[in-house]
C-alpha positions as CSV (number, residue, x, y, z in Angstrom):
1,M,17.6,13.7,-7.9
2,K,21.4,14.4,-7.3
3,R,22.6,11.5,-4.8
4,S,24.2,13.9,-2.1
5,S,21.0,16.3,-2.6
6,R,18.7,13.5,-1.2
7,L,20.9,13.4,2.0
8,S,20.6,17.1,2.5
9,L,17.1,17.3,1.8
10,A,16.4,14.3,4.7
11,L,18.6,15.9,7.0
12,H,16.7,19.6,6.3
13,A,13.4,17.2,6.6
14,L,14.6,15.7,10.0
15,V,15.6,19.0,11.7
16,H,12.0,20.3,10.9
17,L,10.4,16.8,12.7
18,H,12.6,17.6,15.7
19,K,11.6,21.3,16.0
20,Q,7.7,19.9,16.0
21,P,8.0,17.1,18.3
22,D,4.4,17.1,19.2
23,T,2.9,17.4,16.1
24,A,3.2,14.8,13.0
25,I,4.3,16.8,9.6
26,S,2.5,15.8,6.7
27,S,4.5,15.2,3.4
28,T,3.0,18.3,1.6
29,T,3.9,20.8,4.6
30,L,7.5,19.3,4.7
31,A,7.6,19.5,0.5
32,Q,6.8,23.3,1.0
33,C,9.8,24.0,3.4
34,L,12.2,21.5,1.1
35,M,10.6,23.0,-2.1
36,T,10.3,20.3,-3.7
37,N,7.7,17.5,-4.5
38,P,5.7,15.6,-1.5
39,V,6.5,12.1,-3.9
40,V,10.1,13.2,-3.0
41,V,9.5,13.7,0.7
42,R,7.7,10.2,0.8
43,R,10.2,8.5,-0.7
44,V,13.3,10.2,1.1
45,L,11.5,9.7,4.4
46,G,10.4,6.2,3.5
47,E,14.1,5.3,3.6
48,L,14.4,6.4,6.8
49,R,11.0,4.6,8.1
50,E,13.2,1.5,6.8
51,A,15.8,2.5,9.1
52,G,13.4,3.1,12.3
53,I,14.6,6.8,12.4
54,V,10.7,8.2,11.6
55,G,7.6,6.8,11.5
56,A,4.4,8.0,9.5
57,A,0.8,7.7,10.0
58,K,-2.1,8.3,7.4
59,G,-5.4,10.1,8.2
60,P,-6.5,13.7,9.2
61,D,-3.7,13.8,12.0
62,G,-1.1,12.0,10.4
63,G,2.8,12.5,9.3
64,W,5.9,12.4,9.9
65,R,7.4,12.1,13.1
66,L,11.1,11.1,14.6
67,L,11.1,7.6,16.6
68,R,13.9,8.4,18.4
69,P,15.4,11.5,20.4
70,A,17.0,13.8,18.1
71,A,20.2,13.6,19.8
72,E,20.0,9.5,19.7
73,I,20.2,9.8,15.7
74,T,24.0,10.2,14.3
75,L,24.4,11.2,10.8
76,R,26.3,8.4,10.2
77,S,23.0,6.3,10.9
78,I,21.1,8.7,8.5
79,Y,23.8,8.5,5.9
80,A,23.7,4.8,6.1
81,A,19.8,5.0,5.6
82,M,20.0,6.9,2.7
83,G,22.5,4.7,1.3
84,E,24.3,7.7,0.5
85,S,28.2,7.9,-0.9
86,L,29.5,11.5,-0.5
87,L,33.1,10.1,-1.9
88,I,33.4,9.9,-6.0
89,R,34.6,6.5,-7.0
90,T,37.4,7.0,-9.8
91,E,37.4,3.5,-11.2
92,S,38.5,3.0,-14.7
93,D,36.3,1.3,-17.3
94,P,35.5,-2.1,-17.2
95,G,37.0,-3.1,-20.3
96,D,40.3,-1.5,-19.2
97,I,41.0,-4.3,-16.5
98,Q,43.3,-6.2,-18.9
99,C,45.9,-3.7,-18.2
100,G,48.1,-4.1,-15.2
101,I,48.2,0.0,-14.8
102,V,44.4,0.1,-14.6
103,R,44.5,-2.5,-11.8
104,S,47.5,-0.9,-9.9
105,V,45.4,2.9,-10.2
106,N,42.2,1.1,-9.2
107,A,43.9,-0.7,-6.1
108,V,45.6,2.4,-4.9
109,M,42.6,4.6,-5.5
110,G,40.1,2.1,-3.8
111,E,42.8,1.8,-0.4
112,F,42.4,5.8,-0.4
113,L,38.8,5.9,-0.8
114,A,38.3,3.0,1.7
115,D,40.6,4.9,4.1
116,A,38.6,8.4,3.5
117,E,35.2,6.5,4.0
118,A,36.4,5.3,7.3
119,L,37.3,8.7,8.3
120,L,33.9,10.1,6.7
121,A,31.9,7.6,8.9
122,A,33.8,8.1,12.0
123,R,33.3,12.2,11.8
124,L,29.4,11.5,10.7
125,E,28.9,9.0,14.3
126,R,30.3,12.2,16.1
127,V,27.4,14.6,15.1
128,S,23.9,13.9,16.1
129,L,21.0,15.6,14.2
130,D,20.2,17.8,17.6
131,D,23.5,19.1,16.8
132,I,22.3,20.3,13.7
133,A,19.2,21.3,14.8
134,R,20.5,23.5,17.6
135,Q,22.2,25.8,14.7
136,A,19.3,25.6,12.5
137,T,17.0,28.9,11.9
138,P,13.6,27.2,11.4
139,H,11.0,27.9,8.8
140,P,8.0,30.4,8.9
141,L,5.8,27.8,8.3
142,F,6.4,26.5,11.8
143,P,5.5,29.5,14.4
144,N,6.7,27.2,17.3
145,H,10.0,27.3,16.5
146,E,12.5,29.5,18.4
147,S,13.0,31.7,15.2
148,H,10.6,33.1,12.1
149,S,13.6,32.9,9.0
150,H,13.5,30.4,6.7
151,G,15.1,26.9,7.4
C-alpha cells in the first residue's frame, strides 16, 4: 500500500468512527466501507491506537472507537501517528556524497523540505477530524448517518 493512501484510509476510517459514537465498528465493517482488507484496517488503526486516538475491544460487541472527541483530534496528530511523509525527498544517491555539487543541492533541498514540512505541520494542526467529518457524506452501511450516499 502506498504511504499516502494509508493516511487517507486512516482519515476515512476515523470519520466513520466519529459518525457512530455509540457503536464500536469492526475491522470487517470498516474494510467494506474502505474497500480494503480487514487486516489493512487493523494495521492502520493499530498505529492510531498506539497514539491514543482510537481504542479497540474484542468480542461480539467489539470493534474500534474514537478515544477523544473528533474536535480534539488534529490532522497533525493523525499524520504524526501514521509516520507519514506527504513530501517527496529528493536526495541524491549516497554514493554521490563525495561530490560537492551533490552536497550543496542536498543541503538546499533539505532546507526547502524542512520549511515545507513546517508549513504543512502548521496547517494540519489547524484542521480537526470534526472539520472533515462535517463535510463528509456517510456510507450506506451506517443508516444512522445524516445522508445515505457513499462516503
